[in-house]
matplotlib code that plots the C-alpha trace (Angstrom):
import matplotlib.pyplot as plt

x = [-16.7, -16.0, -18.6, -17.0, -14.7, -13.3, -11.8, -9.2, -7.2, -7.7, -9.4, -12.9, -12.0, -9.7, -12.3, -15.1, -12.9, -11.8, -15.4, -16.6, -13.7, -14.3, -17.9, -16.7, -17.1, -14.7, -13.1, -10.8, -9.2, -7.8, -5.5, -4.2, -1.1, 1.9, 1.1, -1.9, -3.2, -4.4, -3.3, -2.4, 0.5, 3.9, 7.3, 10.0, 13.5, 16.1, 13.5, 11.3, 7.8, 7.2, 3.5, 3.8, 0.5, 0.4, 0.2, -2.4, -3.2, -5.9, -8.5, -12.0, -14.7, -16.3, -15.3, -16.4, -14.1, -11.2, -11.6, -11.9, -8.6, -6.8, -7.7, -5.2, -2.4, -1.5, -1.6, 0.9, 0.0, 0.9, -1.1, -1.4, 0.0, 0.9, 2.8, 2.2, 5.2, 4.4, 7.6, 9.6, 7.0, 5.8, 2.2, 0.5, -2.5, -5.5, -6.2, -5.8, -4.4, -0.9, -1.7, -3.3, -0.5, 2.1, 0.0, -1.0, 0.8, -2.5, -2.5, -6.2, -9.1, -11.0, -8.3, -8.1, -11.9, -12.0, -9.2, -11.1, -14.3, -12.7, -11.4, -14.7, -16.5, -13.9, -14.4, -18.1, -19.1, -22.8, -23.3, -20.1, -20.1, -16.8, -14.2, -12.2, -15.2, -16.3, -12.9, -12.6, -16.1, -15.1, -11.5, -10.6, -8.1, -4.7, -5.2, -6.9, -4.0, -1.2, -2.5, -5.4, -5.2, -2.0, -2.4, -5.9, -5.1, -2.3, -4.5, -7.3, -5.4, -7.5, -8.0, -10.0, -12.4, -13.2, -13.9, -17.3, -17.8, -19.1, -15.6, -14.8, -18.2, -16.6, -13.1, -11.7, -11.2, -10.2, -9.7, -7.4, -3.7, -4.4, -2.4, -4.2, -5.6, -8.4, -11.2, -11.7, -11.4, -8.9, -5.9, -2.6, -0.5, -0.2, 2.9, 5.1, 3.0, -0.3, 1.0, 0.7, -3.0, -3.7, -1.7, -3.5, -6.9, -6.0, -4.5, -5.7, -7.4, -6.3, -5.0, -3.7, -1.8, -1.2, -4.7, -6.6, -10.3, -11.2, -9.2, -11.6, -9.4, -9.1, -12.8, -13.6, -11.2, -13.0, -16.6, -17.9, -15.4, -17.8, -21.5, -21.0, -18.5, -17.4, -16.0, -13.9, -12.3, -13.4, -17.1, -16.7, -13.8, -16.1, -18.5, -15.7, -16.3, -19.5, -21.1, -18.0, -15.0, -15.4, -12.8, -10.3, -7.3, -4.1, -0.9, 2.7, 5.2, 8.9, 10.7, 14.3, 16.7, 18.6, 21.7, 20.0, 18.5, 15.7, 14.9, 11.8, 10.9, 7.3, 5.7, 3.6, 4.6, 2.3, 3.8, 1.1, 2.8, 1.6, 5.0, 6.2, 5.0, 4.4, 1.7, 3.5, 6.5, 6.1, 8.9, 7.8, 9.9, 8.0, 4.8, 6.5, 8.9, 11.8, 15.4, 17.2, 20.4, 18.9, 15.5, 13.1, 11.0, 8.3, 7.2, 3.6, 2.7, -1.0, -1.4, -4.0, -5.4, -5.8, -7.5, -5.1, -3.4, -4.0, -7.1, -7.1, -9.6, -13.0, -14.1, -17.5, -19.0, -22.6, -21.4, -19.5, -22.1, -24.7, -22.4, -21.8, -25.6, -25.9, -23.2, -24.7, -28.0, -26.2, -24.5, -27.8, -28.9, -25.6, -26.5, -24.7, -22.3, -21.6, -19.9, -18.1, -15.2, -14.1, -13.6, -16.7, -18.8, -16.9, -16.5, -13.7, -13.6, -11.6, -10.2, -12.6, -15.5, -14.3, -14.0, -17.4, -19.0, -17.3, -18.4, -22.0, -22.0, -20.6, -22.8, -25.9, -24.9, -24.1, -27.2]
y = [-13.5, -15.3, -16.8, -15.3, -12.4, -12.9, -9.9, -10.8, -14.1, -14.6, -17.6, -16.6, -15.7, -18.7, -21.2, -19.7, -19.7, -23.3, -24.6, -22.6, -23.8, -27.4, -27.1, -26.2, -22.4, -20.0, -17.9, -14.9, -13.6, -10.2, -9.5, -6.0, -7.2, -8.7, -12.1, -14.3, -15.5, -12.4, -12.2, -15.9, -15.3, -16.5, -15.3, -18.0, -17.2, -19.9, -22.5, -20.6, -19.6, -16.0, -15.1, -11.7, -10.3, -11.8, -15.2, -17.5, -20.7, -22.9, -24.4, -25.6, -27.9, -28.1, -31.6, -30.7, -27.7, -29.7, -32.5, -29.8, -28.1, -31.5, -32.3, -29.7, -29.8, -31.9, -30.2, -30.7, -31.2, -27.7, -26.7, -23.0, -22.5, -18.8, -17.4, -14.0, -11.9, -9.3, -7.4, -10.7, -12.8, -15.6, -16.9, -19.6, -18.7, -19.1, -18.5, -22.0, -23.7, -23.1, -19.4, -19.4, -21.5, -18.9, -15.9, -17.0, -20.2, -22.2, -25.9, -26.9, -25.7, -24.9, -22.6, -20.8, -20.3, -19.0, -16.5, -15.2, -15.0, -13.1, -10.4, -10.2, -9.5, -7.0, -5.0, -4.7, -4.3, -4.9, -3.9, -3.5, -0.2, -0.7, -3.3, -2.8, -3.5, -6.4, -8.0, -7.6, -8.9, -12.0, -12.8, -10.5, -7.7, -9.5, -11.2, -8.1, -5.8, -8.1, -9.9, -7.9, -4.2, -3.2, -5.6, -4.5, -0.8, -1.3, -3.3, -0.8, 2.4, 3.6, 3.1, 0.0, 2.4, 3.9, 0.5, -1.2, -4.2, -6.4, -6.7, -9.4, -10.7, -14.1, -14.8, -18.3, -19.6, -23.2, -24.9, -27.6, -27.6, -27.2, -24.7, -25.4, -21.9, -23.3, -25.7, -26.8, -30.4, -29.8, -27.6, -27.2, -25.4, -26.5, -28.5, -26.2, -23.1, -21.5, -20.7, -24.4, -24.3, -21.2, -22.4, -25.7, -24.0, -21.7, -24.5, -24.0, -20.6, -17.5, -15.0, -11.5, -9.8, -6.0, -5.3, -3.0, -3.3, -0.2, 2.0, 3.5, 2.6, -1.0, -1.4, 0.0, -2.4, -5.4, -3.9, -6.6, -9.4, -11.7, -12.5, -12.3, -10.5, -11.9, -9.0, -9.7, -6.3, -3.4, -2.7, 1.1, 1.2, -0.6, 2.3, 5.0, 5.8, 7.6, 7.3, 7.6, 5.4, 2.4, 2.3, -0.4, -0.9, -1.4, -3.4, -2.7, -5.6, -5.5, -8.7, -9.5, -12.3, -13.6, -15.7, -18.0, -21.5, -20.7, -17.2, -17.5, -21.2, -20.6, -19.4, -16.7, -14.6, -11.8, -8.7, -7.4, -4.5, -1.1, 0.4, -2.3, -0.8, -4.1, -6.6, -9.8, -11.5, -14.3, -16.8, -18.3, -21.5, -22.9, -23.1, -25.9, -27.3, -25.8, -26.9, -24.2, -22.7, -19.2, -17.8, -15.0, -13.1, -10.5, -7.8, -6.8, -3.2, -2.0, 1.1, 3.7, 2.8, 5.1, 4.4, 2.8, 0.8, -2.9, -3.2, -5.8, -5.4, -3.7, -1.3, -2.7, 0.1, 1.4, 4.2, 1.8, -0.9, 1.7, 2.9, -0.7, -1.4, 1.4, 0.0, -3.5, -2.1, -0.6, -4.0, -5.8, -3.5, -4.0, -6.2, -9.5, -8.9, -11.0, -9.5, -11.9, -12.2, -10.2, -6.8, -7.0, -8.0, -5.8, -8.5, -10.5, -14.0, -17.0, -18.9, -21.8, -19.4, -17.8, -21.1, -22.2, -18.9, -19.3, -22.9, -22.1, -19.1, -20.8, -23.9, -21.7, -19.8, -23.0, -24.9]
z = [-36.5, -33.3, -31.0, -27.9, -27.3, -23.8, -22.1, -19.4, -19.0, -15.2, -13.8, -14.8, -18.4, -18.8, -17.5, -19.6, -22.7, -22.2, -21.8, -24.8, -26.9, -25.8, -27.0, -30.5, -30.2, -31.7, -29.0, -29.0, -25.8, -25.2, -22.3, -21.4, -19.6, -21.3, -19.8, -19.2, -15.9, -14.2, -10.6, -10.3, -12.7, -11.4, -12.4, -12.4, -11.1, -10.4, -10.3, -7.8, -8.8, -7.5, -6.9, -8.6, -7.4, -3.9, -2.5, -4.0, -2.1, -3.7, -1.3, -1.7, -0.4, -3.8, -5.1, -8.7, -8.8, -7.2, -9.8, -12.6, -11.8, -11.3, -14.9, -16.0, -13.4, -10.3, -6.9, -4.2, -0.5, 0.7, 3.8, 4.7, 8.2, 8.5, 11.5, 13.1, 14.2, 16.8, 17.7, 17.6, 19.3, 17.0, 17.1, 15.1, 12.9, 12.8, 16.5, 18.1, 21.1, 19.9, 19.9, 23.3, 24.9, 23.6, 24.6, 28.1, 29.0, 29.1, 28.3, 28.0, 25.9, 29.1, 30.3, 26.9, 26.7, 30.3, 29.5, 26.5, 28.4, 31.2, 28.8, 27.0, 30.3, 31.4, 28.1, 28.8, 25.2, 24.7, 21.0, 19.0, 17.1, 15.2, 14.3, 17.5, 19.7, 17.6, 17.7, 21.5, 22.1, 20.1, 21.1, 24.0, 24.3, 24.2, 20.9, 19.5, 20.5, 19.4, 16.4, 14.9, 15.5, 13.8, 10.9, 10.2, 10.4, 7.9, 5.6, 5.4, 6.0, 9.0, 12.7, 13.8, 15.6, 12.1, 10.5, 10.5, 12.8, 10.0, 8.5, 11.1, 12.1, 12.4, 13.6, 13.3, 16.9, 17.4, 20.7, 19.1, 18.2, 14.5, 12.4, 9.1, 8.2, 6.0, 6.9, 3.3, 2.3, -0.5, -0.6, -2.4, -5.0, -8.6, -9.2, -11.4, -10.5, -11.6, -15.1, -15.9, -15.0, -17.1, -20.1, -20.0, -19.9, -22.8, -25.0, -28.6, -27.9, -29.7, -27.1, -27.8, -25.0, -24.7, -25.8, -23.3, -24.3, -22.3, -24.6, -27.2, -30.2, -29.1, -28.4, -31.8, -33.4, -31.9, -32.0, -34.4, -33.6, -31.8, -31.2, -27.4, -25.2, -21.9, -19.9, -16.7, -16.1, -13.8, -14.4, -13.9, -16.4, -19.0, -18.7, -18.7, -15.1, -16.2, -12.7, -10.6, -9.6, -7.4, -4.6, -3.7, -1.4, -3.4, -2.7, -3.4, -3.6, -2.9, -3.9, -2.9, -3.7, -0.6, -0.5, 2.0, 1.6, 4.1, 5.3, 7.6, 7.6, 6.5, 3.3, 4.9, 8.0, 9.0, 10.7, 13.1, 14.8, 13.4, 13.1, 10.6, 7.2, 5.5, 6.5, 5.6, 4.0, 1.5, 1.0, -2.3, -2.4, 0.6, -1.4, -3.4, -0.8, -2.7, -2.0, -4.0, -2.5, -2.7, -1.8, -2.9, -0.4, -1.1, 1.4, 0.9, 1.6, 1.7, -0.3, -1.3, -4.7, -7.7, -11.1, -13.5, -10.8, -10.0, -7.9, -5.1, -2.3, -2.9, -0.3, 0.4, 2.3, 1.6, -0.7, -3.0, -3.0, -4.0, -6.9, -8.0, -8.0, -10.5, -12.8, -12.5, -13.7, -16.7, -17.3, -17.5, -20.4, -22.3, -25.4, -25.9, -23.0, -19.9, -16.9, -14.6, -12.1, -9.1, -11.0, -13.1, -10.0, -7.5, -5.0, -3.3, -4.8, -3.6, -6.5, -6.3, -6.2, -9.4, -11.1, -9.9, -11.1, -14.5, -14.9, -13.9, -16.3, -19.4, -18.9, -18.7, -21.8, -23.8, -22.6]

ax = plt.figure().add_subplot(projection="3d")
ax.plot(x, y, z, "-o")
ax.set_aspect("equal")
plt.show()
């Protein structure tokens, strides 16, 4: 008999397991994949850590969370400064004075603000009814056309006129020459990759990989293994999709080794033209300032999602939120079971938010 059976070895499960183990509790962790770490798992090739499930850049303004992760691994001083590529034209992100100077040739914040206001007025949008109208009313037509429209339509698989306005209620607009994508106080990449963080969190904890808890035979095997279950997988899968399937957008990754020392000069380059099938190229070595003579890049393709595939972005429309609420009501009635993390809560979490949620949850349970 264990005190906790933790299902899933991503950040929520790893943090919960570590804190429980540190408090003297017996913990068993099950992971359906062949490796631990969830989507922050990195695959190492020729000294380069490849973010296998998409780029993960740690950033937070929560000092407690920052101090917590630094207990297990040091972080470098990587600053996320992506570049947008529109048909060969390069623009800095987020939208800032470098973007505006390249787009319009302006040199002062006042000139940039006037240009945006001119385009807003020309559009004549009073109450935005969809994402396209919302974006134009916030940032004008030029930036919307070149840097938002194509990328967003690829990301969500539909026209911007069919997407709800709330998806981009706020767009980061800076009238300074600052290419730092995040406003958070702390930012970086673990030195040596995210695997070091996960392995440090799970040190001393019994972990069994290749065990899919949602398979009936596996669940039956562990039915009486622990007093409390901490479930971090998909909430609808836990209940056998009894009420229906929650929807996600998926991703497909295409990784290539190049006989180059430096392919694109930046870790993240977004491709915003609609005709380019991928949304971005990640050059992994730049996350850790690599100097290897070769490089690895990953093209990221948005994709329709089907049950059984890796789920990335929840489709938070009214229909799916209503379905999730029904599953959440079932979860509250499930005895001795805690549901936590992005899949169990059907929400997009930044990494620091996952860690904060896990810490708050486990400390409440152990109190």
